N, C-alpha and C positions, 0 to 999 in steps of 0.2 A: 661444392653450389654457390653462386654469385650469393643468393640472398643469405645463407650461413655466412661466410665471409664474412658480410656487411656487418650482419647481426652483432657476431664474434669482436670482429673493429669496435662497434658502437658499443656493446657492451664494458669490453676492457677500457675505453676513454672515460665512458661515465664511473664506471668502479676509481678509477682514478683524481675523479673530479669529485670536491666536498658537497657539492651538491650535484643534484639532477638538470643537467642546463636545459634537455628537450622534455623535461616532466612528460615521458611517454611510459606510461606503463607496461612492461616485457607483453603481459597476456592480459587485456582487458577483461573486465567483469561481466558477464552475461547480463540483456539486458533486462531481463525479468527472469525472475525464480524465486522461489520458496528460501532461501538461503539468504536472496537479498530484500525482498518485501514483507518478511515478517518480521525481523529485527526491528525494521523502521517504524512497523504497527506496535510491537512493542511498546518502542521510546515513547511515541506519540501518545498509548493511551497511558504509561507510567506520569508522564508529566499532567497529563488531564486529571489523575486521579488524586495527583499529589497536589494539586493547586487548586480543585473541587471547592474549597470553601473560599477563596480569595476571587471566583467567580462562579455563583451558583448557577449560574443560568445557561452557559457556556454548554455543557453537554448535552442538555435536553435541546438546543438549537442544534446542535451537531447531529442530531439525534432523530431530528425535523429535517434538517436537509437530505440526512443519507435516505431516510423514508421515501422522497420525494424525487430524489437520484430514482431509487427502485422500481417508483411509479409511472416516470418518467422514460427508463431504457422499457418498460412493459408497453409503455401506454402514452406516449406524450398526449400533454396537454399543456395549451398556451397560459392557461391562468397559474402556472407554477414557475415559469419561466422570467416573471419579472420579480424574482426573489432574492432581498438582501441581505448581507452578511452584516449581523449587529456588529455594534462596538467591542461588547464586551467578550463575542466569539472572537473576534479580531485580535485580540489583548490577552486572552487565555495562552498561555505558553503547550505549546501540541498542537492546539487546531489548527494553525495554519500546515503545519508539517502533516496533519492527520489529511486533512483535504487533498493538498498538492498529491500526498501520495495514493486519494482516490482517482483524481483526473480533474479537479475542478479548477477552475480558473475564475479570476473576477475582472470586471471592466466597471469603471468609473463611472457613476451616477450622474452625469451633466457635468456642472461646476464643481459638485460637492467631492467634499475630499476625504467622506467618510460614507460609510453603509451604502459601499459598491453593488452592484448587480451580480446576480452568481451564473457562471458560465456553467450548466450541468456538464460530466461527464458524458461522452458520446458512446462507449463502452464500457467495458469492466472484464478486460481482456486477463488481468492477474487473477482477477476470481475474489477480489478482497473486499467489494461489496456489502456482499452477506454476513463474513465474520464481523467485520466493523460494526454493521447493523446489530448483530446478536451483541459483541461487545457493549456499545454503549449504550444498550438498554438497560444489560446487567449494571453499569456502571452506576445509571438510576436510581438501582436497587441497593445497591451499597453504597454510595452517597451518604445514606442515611446511620451509617455507621464510619465514623473518619478515622478508627485508630486501623480497622478492617482497611480503608484505601490507601492508607498509607504504607502499612505495612505490603499490600499488595502492589503500590508503585516501585517500591524497591525490589519487589519478587520482581518483578517483570523486565529491568533492566540485569538482573542477574545470570548467572549460568542458567541454562535451558535446562540443564538437567534436574535443576529444582524445580521446575515448574511441571517437567513429568512426571516427576514424583508425586507433586500434589495432587494431579490430576489422577493419578491412581488413587490416593487415600478418598478424595472428594466422591468421584465415580463410584467408589467401591460402597463409601457410607451413603448414596441415594438410591443405589440400585440393590444391593445387595447386604440390607440393613440387618441381614443373620450373623453375616461374619465377621467377627470381633478380632479387630484391629491389636496388636501389641505395641508397646514401647519397644520390646526386643526385637520385636522383625526387623530387615536388614532396611528394607527401603524406608520403614517409618521411622526407626532408629536415627537415621541419618538427619532428618526433616527435620526430629524432634529434640534433636542436639543441637540446630542452626537456631539462633535466637532470632532472625528475621521471621524465616518461617514456621517456629513455634507461635511467635506474636501474632502471625498470620491464623494459625489454626485456633488460636485461644479467639481470636477476635470473632470468629464464625461460630460459637458453640462447643470448640472438642476442648475435652481435659483429661488431665491422667488419674486415675484409679487406681492405685497400684502399678501393677504392670503393662493394664488397660488403655486403651487409648478411648474412650467414650464421648459421646455425642450428644449434645443437649437438645431433645428434640423439641422444642418450642416452635412457636409457629414464623417467631421471629428470626430466630436460626435458620431456620428451614429456609427462608427468602435468600438469608444471606448463602447459605450453601449451594440452590440453587443458580444464584448470582455468579458464584467466584467458580461454579463449572462452565456457566456457558463464557466466562474472560479465558478462565485458561483454554477452550477447547479451541476458544476464536484464533489464536495466537500459537496453537500448536501444531496447527496443518493437518495432513495424514489420521497423526494418532489422535488429535481433537476429534475429529469428524467421528471417528470409532469410537470413541471413548463419551462421548454426549449423548446419546439415549441408552447405551447396557455397558456394561462390563466384558471387553472384548479382551481376552487370556492371551490372543496372536500379540498385541500391546502392551499388555500387562507388565509392568518392570520394563520396558524397553524405550531407548528415548527416541527423539525425533532423529537425531545427527545419527544414529544405528538403521533408522527407517532409510534415510536419504544413501547413506553408504552401500545400504543390500540394493536399492533400485539402481546404484548407479553400475555395482557388480554386475547386476542382473544385465544391464544392457551392455556391458564391456563383453561379457561372456557369447552375447549375441552377436558379434562382429561379422559380418560375410566378408571373404575378401573379392575386390573386383580387377582381374588381372587385366583387363582391356582398357583400363581407365588408372587403376591403381592411385588413388588421390591420395596426398598426404600434405599432413599439416606443416605448414611454414611458421614463420614469428609473426606474433599480433594478430593469431588466431586467421590466417590466409591458407585457404584449400587452391592446391595445383595439383592438376592432371599431370601425371609423371608419363603416364606411357604416350610416346609418338603417336597421332591420330592416325586409326588403321594401321600399326604397324600390327596387332595383335589381334587374331578373333578371338568372338566370345561364344562358349559354348551353350547349351540350352537351359542349363541351370542360371547360369550366370545373364542371358539373356534378360530371363523370368524376373529376376532379381533387380536388373536396370528398367525393366518395363515399368515394375512396382514403385520403383524409384522416380521416375518419371511422372507418374501418377499423380507422386506424394508431391513434387514440385509447382505439377500444375493444378493440383488443388489448391494450396499456399497463394499463387499467383491468384488465383479467382477471388480467394477466401479475402485476401488484404486489399485487393481491387473492390472490393464491395467495401470494405471497412474505408479506404480512402473515401470515396464516392459518399458514404454517409457521413463520413468527419466535415465532408463538403456542405453537404445538405442541412446537418444539424449546427452550423456555423451560421447558417443564416435562418435559419428555423429560429435560434435561441437568442440571435441579436436583433433581431428585426423587430419582435414585440417591445424590447427597453429601448428602443429607437425612436419604434412609434410612441410610447408613451412621453417621451419629450416632447414630440412634435406634435401631441395630441393639443398640449398646452400653449402650444404659440396662437395667437392671433385671437386666445380667446380672452371673453371681457373680464378684468378682474374687479373683485369685488373691495368693496374701497370701507373700511368699518370709521364709524366716527371718530372709536380715539385709537390712535396709533401711540405706540410704546417705542421710545427712542433710544437708542444709544447714549449714554450718559460720557460726560468730558469733552462737551464739543462748547464753543463758545456763540452768541449769539449771529458772527460773522460768518459761521462754518452751516454747511448744509447738514441739515437732521437726517441720520441713517437708523433706518425702521430696527427694532431686533429681529424681527422674523423676515427680512430682505433677500431672498431669493439671490443668490449670486449667480451672475451672468457668465460666459462661457467665451470668449477670445479666438479670433480667427484661428491664432497658434495653437490654443488651447483644443477647438474641434481638430486640427489635422493631429495634432498628439494622441487622441479618444482612439480616430481612424487609424492612425498607424499603429496602435498599441490592439486593437480587433484583428487586423493584419497580423502581426506577430503572432497573435493564437492559434490561427491559424493556422498560421507555418509551423509553428512547436509542433502542433499535433500532427499533420501532414509527418514532419522530419522522426517524430517519435514511432508513425505507423511504417514508415521507412526501414528504421532501427530495428523495428521489431520482427518485420517482414524478412530482412538480412537475418538475423537471429535464427528465427525459424528453418532459415535456406540452410544455414550453418549445420541446425541437427539432424534433419534431414541426411547428409553427407556423412553427418562423424559416423555412426558404427562401419561405413566401410574407409574411414580413414584409419593411417596409421601414419605415428608420429618420427619424423624425422630423428636420426641419434646421431651425437657429435660427428662419429666415425662415420657417416654417411655425405 
């Protein structure tokens, strides 16, 4: 086929070059998946935990924003739509990346260059708001123990297998305290032999007595144990949900990567062929119907499967049309209170205090500038603020369209076969 010839020539040409001139990956990653979002969440939480002493108010303020986001998604309230992002939260490493991951945006507050307005997310499509809320609430409890936060921050950016093993130990200790762990156990031996995971376990109350791994059951250690369990559960996806409330033996000793690969094998094994369409996967995740139109009739079973696929596509169309309408309504609903807050101040009589402090360094022939003088916004600045609000709506609309395209591709994937080089 012509597509394969073009791709092969392009691949050969790019291999001969020292750099990728087109800068186009052969198969772009999915718009949203746990393989993409959870590592980003772990990275952001790691930075917050590592620098919590330098920015002590950042984690509580982020937790407040996430709590308000949950409240707005359930029941919009106008009094929350004029929230501002504090300077300490802006400077904290990991804070902005975490908020952007959750879908937060920001709008400048008039002529001010700091404390921008928070534009709350209009949906939680990746399902990250609840895990982030749980993790931030746990980090508030863990922040009282700097060694625990430092060790946890290093573990969050480390191998996922170590986190999977740690949640096994922590969940067993919390939910089945009668089970006695030993440092010679396979899962425990690996973690206890690694200095970072051992420092973390020591910081939350574990200690070795002979071959036994004991937990010092004090109120402080129980608080640290519970907080650690919630952070680990928040960043481990399906296994974290299963191990949070009880010890699920189906997930005990199983890594998250194995869980994802098992789910992928299950999807592949349930493939169904559609000879009358015969969709094939081309380069860059393009799907093409290789059977000519009306050249082959479908039997009853295939017709039933095609109707099922058509209903799924129709449901997706209605679902994402609703998301698009909600994004536009949410944009108006969010930014109008912020604009009205500035408009209400126009024309209001200003209070003139008896004593006005002015900035130092001016001579008698220069105008005195008050210390608390409100900056004014020029016409160009007003236009820039308006253009940026349009940019926010455009970027959210593009994100919805990209996710819709990805969802449609996933509907077709169970029926798609990938072309080989021989074809």
